[in-house]
ROPA-352040 format. One record per residue (C-alpha): residue number from 1; y, z negated, x negated; residue in one letter. Coordinates in nm, 3 decimals. Layout:
N
   nr       c2       c3       c1  rest
  NUM        Y        Z        X     A
...
end
This chain:
66
   nr       c2       c3       c1  rest
    1    6.867   -2.228   -4.672     P
    2    6.644   -1.917   -4.659     P
    3    6.601   -1.745   -4.993     R
    4    6.505   -1.393   -5.091     L
    5    6.279   -1.344   -5.392     F
    6    6.200   -1.028   -5.585     R
    7    5.864   -1.004   -5.760     L
    8    5.847   -0.721   -6.012     R
    9    5.536   -0.593   -6.190     V
   10    5.595   -0.356   -6.480     E
   11    5.286   -0.172   -6.601     L
   12    5.352   -0.150   -6.972     L
   13    5.113   -0.030   -7.238     Q
   14    4.895   -0.323   -7.329     G
   15    4.944   -0.575   -7.050     S
   16    5.150   -0.593   -6.729     P
   17    5.473   -0.794   -6.715     L
   18    5.541   -1.005   -6.404     L
   19    5.888   -1.139   -6.327     S
   20    6.037   -1.329   -6.034     C
   21    6.406   -1.332   -5.944     E
   22    6.601   -1.520   -5.674     T
   23    6.843   -1.289   -5.491     L
   24    7.125   -1.517   -5.379     D
   25    7.354   -1.228   -5.284     T
   26    7.101   -1.030   -5.081     G
   27    6.934   -0.698   -5.150     L
   28    7.094   -0.355   -5.165     S
   29    6.866   -0.054   -5.204     I
   30    6.936    0.301   -5.090     S
   31    6.689    0.565   -4.967     S
   32    6.406    0.318   -4.907     A
   33    6.115    0.296   -4.664     I
   34    6.063   -0.035   -4.482     V
   35    5.713   -0.124   -4.357     T
   36    5.608   -0.432   -4.162     R
   37    5.314   -0.606   -4.334     T
   38    5.251   -0.912   -4.120     G
   39    5.240   -1.027   -3.759     P
   40    5.582   -1.193   -3.781     S
   41    5.880   -1.099   -3.995     H
   42    5.725   -0.992   -4.327     K
   43    5.827   -0.651   -4.463     Y
   44    5.786   -0.443   -4.778     I
   45    6.075   -0.227   -4.895     I
   46    5.938    0.059   -5.104     L
   47    6.114    0.331   -5.295     G
   48    6.475    0.426   -5.330     G
   49    6.715    0.358   -5.611     Y
   50    6.878    0.026   -5.689     Q
   51    7.196    0.207   -5.800     S
   52    7.304    0.545   -5.940     D
   53    7.269    0.415   -6.295     S
   54    6.922    0.263   -6.231     Q
   55    6.709    0.544   -6.091     K
   56    6.368    0.380   -6.071     R
   57    6.143    0.289   -5.783     M
   58    6.188   -0.060   -5.640     E
   59    5.936   -0.251   -5.430     C
   60    6.043   -0.577   -5.266     S
   61    5.885   -0.811   -5.012     T
   62    6.119   -0.962   -4.754     V
   63    6.031   -1.246   -4.516     I
   64    6.287   -1.323   -4.245     L
   65    6.305   -1.663   -4.079     D
   66    6.382   -1.684   -3.708     E
end
């Protein structure tokens, strides 16, 4: 089945931290901008808040299968 992955880069003092997470339940972000980045179905979701208690910018790449 198609899967959605979230890659997160946190720029901490010292060295960056890279994490990867599988989103089995989908992605829910409010107030975001979606931009197409490839010739097919590849998008970047930039900005917005993940929830009211987590007010930080999110950036996710989404690839949709036909």
